C-alpha positions in Angstrom: 206.2 -161.3 -20.9 202.4 -160.5 -21.3 201.1 -159.5 -24.7 197.6 -158.6 -25.8 197.1 -158.5 -29.5 193.7 -157.5 -30.9 192.6 -158.2 -34.5 189.3 -158.1 -36.3 188.7 -154.4 -36.7 187.5 -152.7 -39.9 184.7 -150.7 -41.7 181.2 -151.8 -41.6 178.0 -150.2 -42.5 175.4 -149.3 -39.9 173.4 -152.7 -38.7 176.3 -155.0 -39.5 178.4 -156.9 -37.4 182.2 -157.6 -36.5 184.0 -159.7 -34.2 187.3 -158.8 -32.5 189.9 -161.1 -31.1 192.3 -160.5 -28.5 195.0 -162.9 -28.7 196.6 -163.4 -25.1 200.2 -164.5 -23.9 202.0 -164.7 -20.8 199.0 -164.8 -18.3 196.2 -167.3 -17.8 192.5 -165.9 -18.5 191.2 -167.5 -15.3 193.5 -165.5 -13.3 192.7 -161.9 -14.8 189.8 -160.2 -15.6 189.7 -159.0 -19.1 187.7 -156.3 -20.9 187.3 -154.5 -24.1 187.7 -150.6 -24.1 187.2 -148.0 -26.8 188.3 -144.7 -27.4 186.8 -142.5 -30.4 188.3 -139.3 -31.5 188.2 -136.5 -29.2 186.7 -138.7 -26.4 188.1 -140.4 -23.2 188.5 -144.1 -23.3 185.7 -146.0 -21.8 185.0 -149.7 -20.7 182.9 -151.3 -23.1 182.3 -155.0 -21.6 184.5 -156.9 -19.1 184.7 -160.6 -18.1 185.8 -162.7 -15.4 186.1 -166.4 -16.4 186.7 -167.5 -13.0 183.4 -166.8 -11.7 181.4 -165.7 -15.0 180.7 -162.1 -14.0 180.4 -159.8 -16.6 179.8 -156.1 -17.4 178.8 -154.1 -20.3 178.4 -150.3 -21.1 174.6 -149.2 -21.1 175.0 -148.1 -24.8 176.0 -151.5 -25.9 173.8 -153.9 -23.8 171.9 -156.3 -26.1 174.3 -155.8 -29.2 177.7 -156.8 -27.9 179.1 -160.0 -26.3 182.4 -160.5 -24.6 183.5 -164.1 -24.5 186.7 -166.1 -23.9 188.3 -169.3 -25.1 190.6 -170.6 -22.6 192.2 -173.1 -24.5 193.0 -170.7 -27.3 194.0 -168.2 -25.0 191.6 -165.5 -26.8 188.8 -163.0 -25.9 186.2 -162.1 -28.1 183.9 -159.1 -28.6 181.0 -159.9 -30.8 179.5 -156.9 -32.1 176.1 -156.8 -33.6 173.5 -154.1 -34.8 176.8 -151.6 -35.0 175.9 -147.9 -35.2 178.0 -145.0 -36.0 178.7 -144.1 -32.4 180.4 -147.3 -32.1 183.2 -145.9 -34.2 186.4 -145.8 -32.3 189.8 -147.7 -31.4 189.1 -150.7 -29.5 191.7 -152.4 -27.1 191.6 -155.3 -25.0 192.9 -155.0 -21.4 193.7 -157.2 -18.4 193.5 -156.6 -14.6 195.4 -158.6 -12.1 192.9 -158.5 -9.4 189.8 -160.8 -9.9 186.3 -159.6 -8.6 186.8 -161.7 -5.2 189.6 -159.6 -4.6 188.4 -156.2 -5.6 184.8 -156.9 -4.4 183.5 -156.2 -8.0 184.4 -156.6 -11.6 186.5 -153.6 -12.7 185.8 -152.3 -16.1 187.6 -148.9 -15.3 190.6 -147.8 -17.8 192.6 -146.6 -15.1 192.8 -149.8 -13.3 194.0 -152.1 -16.2 197.5 -153.7 -15.9 198.0 -154.7 -19.4 196.9 -153.3 -22.7 197.1 -154.2 -26.4 197.7 -151.9 -29.2 194.3 -151.5 -30.4 192.4 -152.2 -33.6 190.1 -149.8 -35.4 186.3 -150.1 -35.9 184.7 -147.7 -38.3 180.8 -147.6 -38.8 179.7 -145.7 -41.8 176.1 -144.5 -41.9 
């Protein structure tokens, strides 16, 4: 059974940092593209950052480039999202997800919410102004 369990969310002030973790079981991080997604109140879920450990390719939403970093620890089966210089507009529920098709199979790194195979339950991030 595949499980993705997020942790690390919380309340932080503008300009602060958080590191989200996604503990993965039931799949190999080398065989899936992994991503972080978020959904703010009243908005659609969007891809924030995605990564393929197999070829090192990554994707970042324009709004988080230079502030967020996605990484994986293959040994610990964990995916991280380091979030720095947080802004109130980063407030959302954050989810990690896995796509069973790697970039070499799709022809691109997928960070589309509609094409993920597995999802975690989410962790809430609130950035106060």
